[in-house]
C-alpha positions as CSV (number, residue, x, y, z in Angstrom):
1,M,-0.7,-5.2,15.2
2,P,-3.4,-4.1,12.8
3,I,-2.5,-1.3,10.4
4,D,-4.3,2.0,11.1
5,R,-6.5,2.1,7.9
6,T,-8.0,5.5,8.6
7,L,-4.5,6.9,8.5
8,W,-3.5,5.4,5.2
9,K,-6.8,6.0,3.4
10,S,-7.1,9.6,4.5
11,Y,-7.1,12.8,2.4
12,F,-5.8,16.2,3.8
13,R,-6.9,19.8,3.8
14,K,-4.6,22.7,3.5
15,D,-5.0,23.5,7.2
16,R,-4.9,20.0,8.6
17,A,-3.5,16.6,7.6
18,P,-3.3,13.1,9.0
19,N,-0.4,12.2,11.2
20,W,1.6,10.4,8.5
21,P,4.9,9.1,10.1
22,C,8.2,10.4,8.7
23,P,9.7,7.8,6.4
24,K,13.2,8.5,7.6
25,C,13.1,8.7,11.4
26,G,9.8,7.0,12.0
27,S,9.3,9.1,15.2
28,G,8.2,12.4,13.7
29,V,5.1,13.4,11.7
30,I,5.3,15.0,8.3
31,V,3.7,18.5,8.2
32,L,2.5,20.3,5.1
33,Q,4.7,23.3,4.2
34,E,2.0,25.8,3.2
35,E,4.3,28.1,1.3
36,S,5.2,25.2,-1.1
37,F,1.6,24.2,-1.7
38,R,0.4,24.6,-5.3
39,Y,-2.9,23.5,-6.9
40,F,-4.7,24.0,-10.1
41,E,-8.3,23.4,-11.1
42,I,-8.4,20.9,-14.0
43,N,-12.1,21.0,-15.0
44,A,-13.4,24.5,-15.5
45,P,-15.6,24.1,-18.6
46,P,-17.8,27.0,-19.8
47,S,-20.7,25.3,-18.2
48,K,-19.3,26.2,-14.8
49,A,-21.1,29.5,-15.0
50,S,-24.4,27.8,-15.7
51,E,-27.1,27.1,-13.2
52,D,-26.4,23.3,-13.5
53,W,-22.9,23.6,-12.1
54,D,-22.3,21.9,-8.8
55,E,-19.3,22.9,-6.7
56,T,-18.6,19.2,-5.8
57,W,-17.7,18.6,-9.5
58,T,-14.6,20.7,-8.9
59,T,-11.3,18.7,-9.3
60,Y,-7.7,19.8,-8.7
61,T,-4.2,18.6,-9.2
62,Y,-1.6,19.6,-6.5
63,S,2.0,19.5,-5.5
64,A,3.5,20.2,-2.1
65,M,6.3,19.7,0.3
66,F,6.0,18.1,3.7
67,M,8.6,18.2,6.5
68,C,9.2,16.0,9.5
69,N,8.4,17.8,12.7
70,N,11.2,16.0,14.5
71,K,13.8,18.8,14.6
72,V,16.7,16.4,14.7
73,C,15.4,14.8,11.4
74,A,13.6,17.7,9.6
75,T,13.5,15.6,6.4
76,Y,11.5,17.1,3.4
77,I,9.0,14.8,1.6
78,A,7.6,15.8,-1.8
79,S,4.0,14.9,-2.7
80,C,1.6,15.3,-5.5
81,G,-2.0,14.1,-6.2
82,R,-5.5,15.2,-6.9
83,G,-8.3,17.0,-5.1
84,G,-11.8,18.1,-5.0
85,R,-14.4,20.1,-3.1
86,S,-16.9,18.7,-0.6
87,Q,-20.0,20.3,0.9
88,V,-19.9,20.7,4.7
89,D,-22.9,23.0,5.1
90,I,-25.8,24.2,3.0
91,Y,-23.7,27.2,1.7
92,E,-20.2,26.0,2.7
93,Y,-17.6,24.0,0.8
94,E,-14.1,22.7,1.7
95,D,-11.3,21.7,-0.6
96,F,-9.6,18.4,0.0
97,Y,-6.6,16.7,-1.5
98,I,-5.8,13.0,-2.1
99,P,-2.1,12.0,-2.3
100,E,-1.0,9.8,-5.1
101,Y,2.7,10.0,-4.6
102,F,5.3,10.7,-1.9
103,F,9.0,10.9,-2.2
104,P,10.7,9.4,-0.2
105,E,7.9,6.9,0.0
106,L,6.0,6.6,3.3
107,V,6.6,3.4,5.3
108,I,3.2,1.8,6.0
109,F,4.7,-1.0,8.2
110,P,8.3,-1.5,9.4
111,I,10.5,-3.6,7.2
112,P,12.9,-5.8,9.4
113,K,16.5,-4.9,8.8
114,T,17.3,-8.7,8.8
115,C,15.1,-9.6,5.8
116,P,16.8,-10.1,2.4
117,Q,17.4,-7.1,0.2
118,S,15.3,-8.5,-2.6
119,V,12.4,-8.8,-0.2
120,A,12.8,-5.3,1.2
121,E,13.1,-3.8,-2.3
122,A,9.9,-5.4,-3.4
123,I,8.0,-4.0,-0.4
124,T,9.5,-0.5,-0.9
125,C,8.3,-0.6,-4.5
126,S,4.8,-1.5,-3.2
127,F,4.9,1.4,-0.8
128,Q,5.8,3.8,-3.7
129,L,2.7,2.8,-5.6
130,F,0.3,2.3,-2.7
131,F,-1.4,5.7,-3.0
132,A,-1.5,5.8,-6.8
133,N,-2.3,2.2,-8.0
134,S,-3.6,-0.5,-5.7
135,A,-3.2,-3.3,-8.3
136,S,0.4,-2.4,-9.1
137,S,1.2,-2.1,-5.4
138,A,-0.2,-5.6,-4.8
139,N,1.8,-7.0,-7.7
140,H,5.0,-6.0,-5.9
141,I,3.9,-7.8,-2.8
142,R,3.4,-10.9,-4.9
143,T,7.0,-10.4,-6.1
144,C,8.0,-10.1,-2.4
145,I,6.6,-13.6,-1.6
146,E,8.4,-15.0,-4.6
147,N,11.6,-13.6,-3.2
148,I,10.8,-14.9,0.3
149,L,10.4,-18.5,-1.1
150,T,13.7,-18.2,-3.0
151,D,15.4,-17.0,0.2
152,K,14.0,-20.1,2.0
153,G,15.4,-22.4,-0.7
154,V,12.2,-23.2,-2.5
155,K,13.0,-24.2,-6.1
156,R,12.2,-21.7,-8.9
157,F,12.6,-24.1,-11.8
158,S,12.0,-27.7,-12.7
159,N,13.9,-29.9,-15.2
160,K,11.7,-32.2,-17.3
161,L,13.0,-34.0,-20.3
162,G,16.1,-31.8,-20.2
163,K,14.1,-28.6,-20.3
164,R,14.2,-26.0,-17.6
165,R,10.8,-24.6,-16.7
166,P,9.7,-22.0,-14.2
167,I,7.6,-23.3,-11.3
168,N,4.5,-21.1,-10.7
169,L,4.0,-19.3,-7.4
170,H,1.2,-21.5,-6.2
171,N,3.2,-24.7,-6.6
172,R,6.2,-23.1,-4.9
173,I,4.0,-22.3,-1.9
174,V,2.6,-25.8,-1.9
175,D,6.2,-27.1,-1.8
176,Y,7.1,-24.8,1.0
177,E,4.1,-26.0,3.0
178,K,6.1,-29.2,3.7
179,T,8.6,-27.1,5.6
180,N,6.4,-24.5,7.2
181,S,2.7,-25.0,6.8
182,E,1.7,-22.0,8.9
183,I,3.7,-19.5,6.9
184,A,2.7,-21.2,3.7
185,K,-1.0,-20.5,4.5
186,R,-0.2,-16.8,4.9
187,L,1.8,-16.6,1.7
188,L,-1.1,-18.3,-0.1
189,A,-3.5,-15.6,1.2
190,I,-1.2,-12.9,-0.1
191,K,-1.0,-14.7,-3.4
192,W,-4.8,-14.6,-3.9
193,L,-4.7,-10.8,-3.2
194,G,-1.7,-10.4,-5.6
195,N,-3.6,-12.4,-8.3
196,M,-6.4,-10.0,-8.2
197,G,-3.9,-7.2,-8.7
198,S,-2.6,-8.9,-11.8
199,H,-5.9,-9.6,-13.4
200,S,-8.3,-6.8,-12.2
201,S,-8.4,-3.1,-11.6
202,E,-10.9,-3.6,-8.8
203,L,-8.4,-4.1,-6.0
204,T,-8.8,-1.5,-3.2
205,K,-6.5,0.0,-0.7
206,D,-8.2,-2.2,1.9
207,D,-7.1,-5.3,0.0
208,V,-3.5,-4.1,-0.2
209,L,-3.6,-3.3,3.5
210,D,-4.8,-6.8,4.2
211,A,-1.8,-8.1,2.3
212,Y,0.5,-5.8,4.3
213,E,-1.0,-7.0,7.6
214,I,-0.4,-10.6,6.7
215,L,3.1,-10.0,5.3
216,D,4.1,-8.1,8.4
217,T,3.4,-11.3,10.5
218,V,5.4,-13.4,8.0
219,L,8.4,-11.1,8.2
220,D,8.3,-11.0,11.9
221,D,8.1,-14.8,12.1
222,L,10.8,-15.5,9.6
223,Y,13.3,-12.7,10.1
224,V,12.7,-11.4,13.6
225,G,11.7,-14.5,15.5
226,Q,8.4,-13.2,16.9
227,R,5.9,-16.0,16.3
228,K,2.3,-14.8,15.6
229,A,-0.7,-16.9,15.1
230,I,-2.6,-17.1,11.8
231,N,-5.5,-14.7,12.0
232,K,-9.0,-15.2,10.8
233,K,-8.4,-13.0,7.8
234,V,-5.9,-15.5,6.4
235,V,-8.4,-18.3,6.7
236,L,-11.2,-16.3,5.0
237,I,-9.1,-15.2,2.1
238,N,-7.9,-18.7,1.5
239,Q,-11.4,-20.1,1.6
240,R,-12.7,-17.5,-0.9
241,R,-9.5,-17.3,-3.0
242,R,-10.1,-13.6,-3.5
243,P,-10.0,-10.3,-1.5
244,L,-12.5,-9.7,1.3
245,R,-15.3,-7.5,0.3
246,N,-17.7,-7.4,3.3
247,R,-16.0,-5.1,5.8
248,Q,-17.3,-3.7,9.0
């Protein structure tokens, strides 16, 4: 099932926020606790009083608490991030806030309870960094597929002339292709996305969400037993060997 990208790329306003699911119970929605909300303007130079000042140049930093609206759960979630001001009418502006961190981290897709702990921990680390740093978030997904290959018995090291050398991720995926070519193609697509995270700061949230969507199908197939067909996105990423850029 595709991930709701609008939800995970959204900002919030003090009087309304996206329906981010509770990371503990999964059935409730976290709600901003207005009494906890604090924000500070971080760019108020002397020129603000000049005629050249534009309200949309305003930037904020914020901290706040959210709480699950499921009364049985009622878990508190801390958040911090940045904000700004957008123009909604000729003389009207609204403040908005972009989260960069949640604790506990929000769960962007469900992690099967049957997958190895090392895999689950790498995904959790990726979730923790998703809002703040796309490249770092993608790097942890790359680690996740290394751990999946290890769990499936794919060799991590080679022995040549008595020397033990690590096998790179690409070659490990090629080796796994002999056992499960369909899953190997998906892991390869995730690897290309992870590579961009390692070597470039241009990776976007959409790129990370692409990796999550593919990884979700891998986990279902390997650890839940729900077989899912390779989607067109996997084929395109493997053909280009890089993230997708032309999006509808």
